[in-house]
N, C-alpha and C positions, 0 to 999 in steps of 0.2 A: 595458499589460503585454504582453509577447511570450512565448509558450510554444512551445518546439520540440518537435515530435512525430515519432517514428519511424514513418513511414507503411507500412513494409514488415515490421514486427514483429507477430507474432501469427498465430493460425490463420485469421483471416478478413481478413487484410490484402490489398490496401489498402482494400477497400470499406468495412468497418465503421469503420476508422480515419478515413477521409475524412468519412463521414457524421457521426461523432461530433464531428469538428472543426467541421463546418458548424453543427451544433446548438449547439456551445459559443460560436461567434462571434455567432450569432443571439441567444443568451441573455445574453451579456456584451458590450455595444456597444463597450467600451473595449479589448477583447481582440483581439490579432492572433496567429494561429497560423502557424508555419512548418512545412510538411510536407516531410520529407526522404525521398526515394525516387524510384522510376522514374516520370517524368512521364507517359509514355505509358500506364502502368497506372493512374495516379492521376486523370488528366483525365476519363475517362468517368464518374466518380462525383462530380466537382466541379461540381455544378449551380449553386453560388453561391460565387464566389471573393472576395467582399467580406471584407477583413481576413484573407485566406488567401494565403500565399506558398508556392510550390512550389520547393524546391531539389533539382535533379535529380541523381540518382546511380543507376547500375544495379547497384551492389554492395550486398549486405546480409549481415548475420550470421545464419546458419541455426541452428535449434534443435540440430542435430547438431554444430556447431562447438565446439571446445574454447575456453571463454570468454576466458581471458587471452591466449592465442595469437591468437585472432581479433581482439581489440581492438587488439593491437599490430601485427598484419600488415595488417589491412583498414582502413587509415586513411581510405578513401573510402566505407566502409560507412555506410548511413543512420543507424544507431545512434551510431556514432563521430562523424559530422559533427554530429548533433544535440547530443551532449555537448560538442563543441568550440564550438558556437554559444553554449552557456551559459558555458563557460570564457572565451570572448573577450568576454563581456558583451553579445553581440548578442541573447540571449534570457535571460529571468530564471528559467526553470525548464524541465524537460523530462519527456516522458512516452513510455513504450514498453511494448508488450505482447509484446516479443520475448524472446530468450534471457535468463533471469534472471541467470545467472552472468556473462554478458557485460555486462549492464547494470550489475551491481555493480562489475565491473572498470572499465567506462567511468566510473562515478561516482567511483571511487577514483583512477584514474590520469589521468583527463582533467578532470573537474569539480573534484576535490580535496577533501580532508578538512578539517574544522574543526580548528584548532589546539587540542590538549588532548583531543580525542576519540580514545580508543585503538582502539575497534572500532565502526564504523558498524553500525546494526541495521535489519533489514527489518521494517516495522511496518504491517500493514493495520488497518483498522477493521472489526471483526467484529460480526455482528448479535447482538442479544439479544431475548428474548421481548417486552420492552416497547417495542422499536423504537429504543431509545436508542443501542445499540451501544457497543463499548469498543475501546480501542487496545491491541494486544498486541505485544510485542517481546522478544526477537528471534525471528523465524520462519524463520530459515535463512541469514542473512548469514554467521554464524560458528557452527560446530558447538559449539565450546568457549567458555567465558567465565570470567572471574574475578569475584569479588564486586564489585570496583570498577566493572566494566563494567555490571553490573545497576543500580548506583546511577546511572550516566550514562544508561542506558536510561530509568530512572524520571524523571530530570530532563527529558530530551528529550520523552518522552511527555506529561509534565505540561504543558509549554509548548505543545505541539501541541494537546492537549485543551482548554486554556484559550483560546488565541488563535484557533484555526481551528474547533474544534467548539463553542466558546462555553460551556464548562463552568467555573463558578466553583470555584476550589480543588478540582481533580479528585482523587479518591481513587486511591491506588496500592496494588496488591496484589502479593505475591510468590507465584508459582505453586509449590505444594508438595504433599506427600502428606498433609498434615493442617493444620488451622488453628492448632494449639497452637504456641506459641513453643518452639523446641528440636527441632522435627520436621525431617526431611530429611537431606540429605547435607552434606558439608563446605561445598560451594558455597552452598547455601541458608541454612545456619546462620550463616555469615560475612556473607552478604548481608543477612540479617535485622538483624543488629547495626548494620551500616553504614546501612541504610535508616532505622532508628529514629533515628539521629543526624543524618540529612540534613534538608534543608529541605522535602522533598516531603511531601505529606499521606499518609503511610504508614499503612495500616490493618491490616497484618499479612499472614499467609499466607492464600491462597485455594486452594481445590481445583478441579480441572478440571471436576467435575460441577456446579459453581456458576457457571461462566463465562457460560452463556447466560441465567442469571437476573440478570446484571448485578452480579456480585460486587464489581467495582471499575471505575472509569473507565479506568484504565491497569493492565495486568498485565505483569509482567516475568519473563523466564526466559532460559535459554541457548538458542541457536539450534537445537540438536539436539532438545531437548524441545519447543520451540515449533513446529517443523516437524511433529513427530509429532502434536501436538495439532491443528494446522491440517488435516492430511490426514485425521485421524480425524473431525473435525467435517464436513468436506466429504463424506467417504464415508458417514457416518451420514445426512446430509441427503439425499443422492442415493438411498440405499437406502430411506429412509422415504417419500419422494415416489414412488419406484418401486412400493413395496408399496401405497400408497394408489391409484395409478393402476390397478394390477392388480385391486385390490378393487372399485373403482368401475366397472370394465368387465367384471366377471366374469359378470354376468347382466342381464337386462332390468330387474329390480327395482333392482339396484345402479346402473344407468345413470340410472334415474329419480331415485333418491336423489342421485346426483352432480349432476344438473341442478338440483335444488332448492337445493343448497348450493354451487353453482359459484362464486358471488361470494365466499363465505366462504373457500373453498379458495384462491382467487386471492389474497385478502388475507393469508392465512397464508404463502403462498409468497413474496409480495412483501416481507413483513416480514423474511424470512430471506434475501432476495436480496442477494448481495455487490455486485452492480452498482450498487446505490443508494449505496454508501459510497465509491465511487472505487477507487483502487488501493492498493498497499502503498508507503508512503513509505520511502525509504532515508535514515534519519536519521543525522546526523553529517557531512553534506557541506556544502560552501560554498554550494550552491544546491539548491532542491528537485528531487529526482529521484524520479519516480513509476513504479512497476512495475505496469502493468495486467495482469490475468489473461490468460493466453495465448489463452483462448477468448472474450475480450471482444467484446461486440456494440457497436452504436452507442451505447447508453445507458451502458454501462460506460466507454467512452472519453470520452464527454461528462462524466461525473462525475469521471473521473481528471484531465481538463484543468481542470475547476472546482476540484478539490482542489489542483492545482499552482498555479493562479492565486491561491487563498486563502493558501497557504503563502508565496508570494512577496510578496503584498500585506502580510501580517502580519509579514514579515521574521523568520520562525521561526529561520532559521540564525543571524542576528545576535543574536537573543535568547538562543539556546543558547550562543553564544560569550561574550556578556556575562555570563551566569550562571556559566559555567565560570571566567571571570576573577575574578569576585567570590569564588567558593569558594577559588580558589588563593591569594587575598590574606588569607583569614580564618585 
């Protein structure tokens, strides 16, 4: 399996990207990683180049670039060359921690959309208290959505949860303001009816307060709402751990207490650590495209590459396409 990686994308590129790639090829003997980026900046961190190939380019898409314009004009940028490698069949999947909008544009315009998918969706695996995690989409690829789009999200998320995350008959929940049927706006009411009639294991509406308790294996919503939920969860987690840090460093007594439960605190933090779940998959494309968090460290990149490799091995895109074809014939 060959995975293309944008070595110049992210806050800590190329160091953490390269270290994550090295960790990935060491963990998966059959894997080859193609690093796209400035070779002079990459080589100092490439202590082991077994199964790692560097494709040199000095151009990169910046976080400040306008996404679509950058993808169309910067044909030799590391992210665009990475996506083109997948399009040309030289790589089976790609990973970038760079500009989110640009990666979505590269996915759509370069990698290409699966026939029948109206709107691709950005879908990370988010943590739950029991450590199992859940897939949620859309978290920002499209601000608006139609009921039919949410059904496609449910289908794609179910296939991913089953084939990559190993969940038998994954449950699907519709994010709403109440669990009762008939709750919500026009979008959620119409989507509820369609999801009930679909082939997915739909369990009804779920509320945002129940997400971290594992309300469903797959949760679907429109991109505007999903992105708001994601940012709220991130902000709450950061604030909570910040308050705990302040509390446990406020006095000598508190520092002693912190020392006694240090391992327990680390366990809690690790359980809620997004880096353990890889990146956000852009579902609905011809090949796996993974968006790693902009602040990704070595571990996050390692898990994002593993995620891309698993999606490619399980042929998630092909399974989605086949499922859509079956539905269209029914």
